[in-house]
C-alpha positions in Angstrom: 17.2 -76.1 -6.4 20.7 -74.4 -6.1 21.9 -75.0 -2.6 22.8 -71.9 -0.9 26.1 -71.8 1.7 25.0 -71.0 5.4 27.7 -68.6 5.4 30.9 -68.3 2.8 34.4 -68.0 3.4 36.4 -66.0 0.7 39.5 -68.7 0.8 37.4 -71.7 0.9 35.0 -70.7 -1.6 37.3 -68.8 -4.0 37.0 -71.5 -6.6 33.7 -72.7 -5.2 30.5 -71.7 -7.9 28.2 -70.2 -5.6 24.1 -69.1 -6.9 24.7 -65.5 -6.2 21.8 -62.9 -6.4 22.8 -59.5 -7.6 20.9 -56.4 -6.2 20.1 -53.2 -6.4 22.6 -52.8 -3.0 25.3 -55.3 -4.2 25.7 -53.0 -7.8 25.8 -49.7 -5.3 28.4 -51.1 -3.1 30.1 -52.3 -6.4 30.2 -49.2 -8.1 31.4 -47.1 -5.0 34.0 -48.6 -5.2 34.9 -48.9 -9.0 33.8 -44.8 -8.4 36.1 -43.7 -5.4 38.8 -45.5 -7.2 38.4 -43.6 -10.4 39.2 -40.7 -7.7 42.4 -41.8 -6.1 40.8 -43.8 -3.4 41.4 -47.3 -2.8 40.4 -48.6 1.0 37.3 -49.3 2.0 35.2 -50.4 5.0 32.1 -51.9 4.0 29.6 -52.0 7.1 26.6 -54.4 7.7 24.7 -56.4 10.5 25.6 -60.4 10.2 24.4 -62.5 7.8 23.9 -59.4 5.5 26.6 -61.3 2.8 29.3 -59.2 2.9 31.5 -62.4 2.5 29.4 -63.7 -0.3 29.7 -60.2 -2.4 33.8 -60.1 -1.5 33.1 -63.4 -3.6 31.5 -61.9 -6.3 33.7 -59.1 -6.5 36.6 -61.5 -6.9 34.9 -63.1 -9.6 33.7 -60.1 -11.0 37.2 -58.5 -12.1 38.1 -62.0 -13.0 35.2 -61.8 -16.0 32.7 -64.2 -14.6 30.1 -61.0 -14.6 28.5 -60.8 -11.3 27.3 -56.8 -11.2 25.5 -54.3 -14.1 29.1 -52.6 -14.9 31.5 -55.0 -16.7 35.3 -53.8 -15.6 36.0 -51.5 -18.6 39.2 -48.9 -18.1 38.7 -48.4 -14.8 42.1 -49.9 -13.3 44.2 -47.7 -16.4 43.6 -50.1 -18.9 44.6 -52.9 -16.5 42.5 -56.1 -16.6 44.3 -59.3 -14.5 44.3 -59.1 -10.9 46.4 -60.8 -8.0 43.9 -61.0 -4.8 45.6 -61.7 -1.2 42.6 -62.9 0.4 42.4 -62.3 4.4 40.0 -64.1 6.9 39.9 -61.9 10.4 41.1 -63.5 13.5 41.8 -62.3 16.6 45.7 -61.5 16.5 47.6 -58.9 14.8 46.8 -57.4 11.7 50.3 -56.7 11.0 52.0 -60.3 12.2 48.7 -61.0 9.6 49.5 -59.2 6.8 53.6 -59.4 6.6 52.6 -63.8 6.5 50.4 -63.3 4.3 52.9 -61.2 2.1 56.0 -63.3 2.7 57.7 -60.6 5.0 57.5 -62.4 8.1 61.0 -61.4 9.3 59.9 -57.8 9.4 57.2 -58.3 12.0 58.9 -56.7 14.4 60.6 -54.1 12.4 58.9 -50.7 11.6 56.0 -50.1 9.6 57.7 -48.1 7.4 59.9 -51.1 7.0 57.5 -53.7 5.7 55.8 -50.9 3.6 58.8 -50.1 1.4 59.4 -54.0 0.9 55.6 -54.5 0.5 55.7 -51.3 -2.3 57.9 -53.5 -4.4 56.1 -56.7 -4.2 53.5 -54.3 -5.7 55.7 -52.6 -8.5 56.6 -56.0 -9.4 52.6 -57.0 -9.5 52.5 -53.2 -11.6 55.1 -54.1 -13.5 53.5 -57.0 -15.2 50.6 -55.2 -15.8 48.1 -56.6 -12.6 47.0 -54.5 -10.3 46.5 -55.6 -7.2 43.2 -56.5 -4.9 43.4 -57.2 -0.9 40.4 -58.4 0.4 39.5 -58.6 4.8 36.7 -60.1 5.8 35.6 -60.0 9.6 38.0 -57.4 10.1 36.8 -56.1 13.7 38.2 -59.7 14.4 41.3 -57.8 14.2 40.1 -54.4 15.4 39.2 -56.2 18.7 42.6 -57.6 19.5 44.4 -54.3 19.0 42.1 -52.7 21.3 42.5 -54.9 24.0 46.3 -55.9 23.1 48.4 -53.0 20.8 46.4 -49.9 20.1 49.5 -48.3 18.5 49.3 -51.4 15.7 46.3 -48.6 14.4 49.3 -46.9 13.0 50.1 -49.2 10.5 46.6 -50.0 9.9 46.7 -46.1 8.9 49.5 -45.7 6.7 48.9 -48.7 4.9 45.6 -47.5 3.8 47.5 -44.3 3.0 49.7 -46.0 1.2 46.7 -47.8 -0.7 45.5 -44.3 -1.2 48.3 -43.0 -3.7 46.4 -43.2 -6.9 49.3 -43.8 -8.8 49.4 -47.4 -7.4 47.1 -49.9 -8.7 46.0 -51.4 -5.4 42.4 -51.7 -3.5 42.6 -53.0 -0.2 38.9 -53.6 0.8 37.2 -54.8 4.5 34.4 -55.8 5.7 33.3 -55.0 9.4 29.8 -55.7 11.5 29.5 -52.5 13.1 30.8 -48.9 12.7 34.9 -48.8 13.1 34.6 -46.4 16.1 32.4 -49.0 17.5 35.6 -51.5 18.4 37.5 -48.9 20.3 35.5 -49.5 23.3 37.8 -49.4 26.9 40.7 -47.0 25.0 41.4 -43.6 25.8 39.8 -40.4 24.6 43.5 -40.1 23.2 43.7 -43.8 21.6 40.0 -43.2 20.0 40.7 -40.0 18.5 43.3 -41.8 16.8 41.0 -44.7 15.6 38.8 -41.9 14.2 42.0 -40.6 12.3 42.5 -44.3 10.6 38.2 -44.6 10.5 38.9 -41.1 7.7 41.2 -42.9 5.5 39.3 -45.9 4.8 35.6 -44.9 3.2 32.2 -46.0 4.5 30.2 -48.4 2.8 26.6 -49.3 4.3 25.8 -53.0 3.6 22.2 -53.8 4.9 19.8 -55.4 2.9 16.4 -53.5 2.8 13.6 -56.0 3.9 12.1 -55.9 0.1 15.4 -57.3 -0.7 14.9 -60.1 1.7 11.7 -60.6 0.3 13.2 -60.5 -3.2 16.0 -63.1 -2.3 12.6 -65.2 -1.0 11.0 -65.1 -4.3 14.1 -65.7 -6.5 14.8 -69.3 -4.8 11.3 -69.9 -4.9 10.0 -69.3 -8.1 10.2 -72.3 -9.8 7.5 -73.4 -7.6 4.4 -73.6 -9.3 1.0 -72.7 -7.1 -1.2 -76.2 -7.6 -4.1 -76.0 -9.8 -6.6 -76.2 -6.9 -4.8 -74.2 -5.0 -4.7 -71.3 -7.8 -8.1 -69.3 -7.2 -7.9 -69.0 -3.6 -4.7 -68.9 -3.4 -4.2 -65.9 -6.0 -7.4 -64.2 -4.0 -5.8 -64.5 -0.2 -3.2 -62.6 -2.6 -4.8 -59.5 -3.6 -6.8 -59.3 -0.3 -3.8 -58.6 1.3 -1.8 -56.6 -1.0 -5.2 -54.4 -1.6 -5.7 -54.5 2.6 -2.1 -52.4 2.5 -0.6 -54.2 5.3 2.3 -54.7 3.6 2.5 -51.4 2.7 2.7 -49.3 -0.8 6.5 -49.9 -1.6 6.4 -53.7 -1.6 2.6 -54.1 -2.5 3.7 -52.8 -6.1 6.0 -55.8 -6.5 4.7 -57.8 -7.9 7.0 -59.5 -9.6 8.5 -60.8 -6.5 4.9 -61.3 -4.8 3.8 -63.6 -7.7 7.3 -66.0 -6.6 6.7 -66.3 -3.4 4.4 -69.9 -3.0 4.2 -71.9 -1.1 4.4 -68.2 1.4 1.9 -66.0 1.4 2.9 -63.0 1.4 1.8 -61.9 5.1 3.7 -64.8 6.3 6.9 -63.5 4.2 6.9 -60.1 5.0 6.6 -61.3 9.2 9.0 -63.6 8.4 11.7 -61.4 6.5 11.0 -58.6 9.7 11.7 -61.2 12.0 14.5 -62.8 10.5 15.6 -59.0 10.6 15.4 -58.6 13.7 15.7 -62.0 15.9 17.8 -63.5 13.4 20.7 -62.9 10.8 19.4 -61.5 7.9 19.6 -63.1 4.7 21.6 -66.2 6.3 18.8 -67.2 8.2 16.5 -66.3 5.4 18.6 -68.4 3.3 18.5 -71.7 6.6 14.6 -71.0 6.5 14.4 -71.6 2.6 16.7 -74.6 2.8 14.2 -76.0 6.1 12.3 -79.1 6.6 9.5 -76.8 7.6 9.4 -75.6 4.1 10.6 -78.6 2.5 7.7 -80.4 3.6 5.1 -77.5 2.6 6.4 -78.0 -0.8 6.4 -81.1 -0.8 2.7 -81.4 0.2 1.8 -78.0 -1.9 0.4 -76.7 1.0 0.8 -72.6 1.9 2.9 -71.7 4.8 0.9 -69.2 6.3 1.6 -67.0 9.5 1.0 -69.5 12.1 3.5 -71.4 10.5 5.8 -68.3 10.9 5.0 -67.9 14.3 5.7 -71.7 15.2 8.9 -71.6 12.8 10.4 -69.1 15.1 9.8 -69.6 18.3 11.5 -73.2 17.3 14.2 -71.9 15.6 14.7 -68.7 17.6 13.7 -69.3 20.7 16.4 -67.8 22.6 16.5 -64.5 20.9 13.2 -64.0 21.0 12.9 -65.2 24.8 15.8 -63.4 25.7 13.6 -60.2 26.7 12.0 -59.4 23.6 9.3 -61.8 23.9 6.7 -59.3 24.6 7.7 -57.4 21.3 7.7 -60.2 19.1 4.3 -61.2 20.1 2.7 -58.1 20.1 3.7 -57.6 16.4 3.0 -60.8 15.1 -0.8 -60.1 17.1 -0.9 -56.8 15.8 -0.4 -58.1 12.0 -3.0 -61.3 12.6 -5.6 -58.6 14.0 -5.3 -55.7 11.5 -5.4 -58.0 8.6 -8.8 -59.7 10.3 -10.4 -56.5 11.2 -9.5 -55.0 7.6 -12.4 -53.8 5.1 -10.9 -56.4 2.6 -10.9 -59.3 4.9 -14.7 -58.5 6.1 
């Protein structure tokens, strides 16, 4: 079984081979970037909750452009015939973004100079790259860390980000500027004056917002891809598939999920109800797919696989209390228990179960 990394670092894992599962959402995000690039918009903010796979998407984006096809649409003329790319990867820190930018591009001597001077030198670097029939792609993961620093220490630095985005949005330049954030751009402006917040909104308008949140159905798809090679034991086949059929026909999973037979058929040793509750709970209390992959590597699930036992709703409850106790106990125990108990009671009261 291929091992999943609990998190992706676009620098550390640049040359690693990750088991990237292409989803509908990931394809749509890629297509939006390429579509807007073709219209002269080259600056983007990919926004999604913790653990939704934004960093892994950046990793896949780089590999795709380099010819290791990950998404449905291969690179085919979207960059005015350019098929070679130079990548600059930046993992955000609680420091000045302008300073970090200058260091990454060898412009340290210009850190204290005007934005115009910095971008003038940067333009020369871009022209050199473009002259070799290559395009530049700047990937900034954890961009929010820089925004938090700027808001606290130097709000005027937002003008540099604005001017950089405007520079990249020049359709005559072959450059992409892609950042990732955990929350909306304007949220990082907390504590600023009304005038300063207005400037932040102006900067935000220079970068296209792209939502990156995988739905519950997608998390279950991840699980099914991870578990699809595990066969239901011969002795369990009849009761297990009867159990699955009963859960589906009871409509406890909702109409959309109940129709996803390709996913439900590959979840063993998870029963569909436990899988549904688990993924929704990990979205609410954990970190989405990161928490899901942690579960898929857990000792609790490994033991079920080894002993060929079904992972049920009680097992799900025990796992969540054991591994996310602080989140569950932090003022949200009652809603959590209510959700679990409601699901169990609904199933026990259903006509199919009776």
